[in-house]
C-alpha positions in Angstrom: 23.8 163.2 -36.7 25.3 162.8 -40.1 24.6 161.0 -43.4 27.1 158.8 -45.3 27.0 158.6 -49.1 29.1 155.7 -50.2 31.5 156.4 -53.0 33.3 153.1 -53.0 33.4 150.0 -50.7 36.1 151.9 -48.8 35.2 155.6 -48.8 32.3 157.8 -48.7 31.1 161.5 -48.3 29.9 162.4 -44.9 27.5 165.2 -44.8 25.8 167.0 -41.8 24.2 170.3 -40.9 26.4 172.7 -39.0 25.0 173.4 -35.6 26.3 177.0 -35.7 25.4 178.4 -39.1 22.9 175.5 -40.3 24.7 175.0 -43.6 25.7 171.7 -45.0 29.1 170.4 -44.2 30.9 167.8 -46.3 33.9 165.5 -45.5 35.3 162.5 -47.4 36.0 159.7 -45.1 37.2 156.1 -44.8 34.2 154.1 -43.8 36.4 152.0 -41.5 37.7 155.1 -39.6 34.3 156.5 -38.7 34.1 155.3 -35.2 37.6 156.6 -34.4 37.2 160.0 -36.3 33.7 160.8 -35.2 33.0 159.0 -32.0 29.5 159.4 -30.6 28.0 160.7 -33.9 25.1 158.9 -35.3 25.8 158.1 -39.1 23.0 156.8 -41.3 23.8 155.5 -44.8 22.0 157.2 -47.6 20.3 155.1 -50.2 21.7 155.8 -53.8 
């Protein structure tokens, strides 16, 4: 599971907890590319 924080209408910051070390991971992504780049990952949108 990951959480998306919108930056613009096109991009956002994806954050999740690493299953190995349990630290936060961050990645900037194009929102439209989420299903292709992260198939099978449940993404929730964070309220700003």
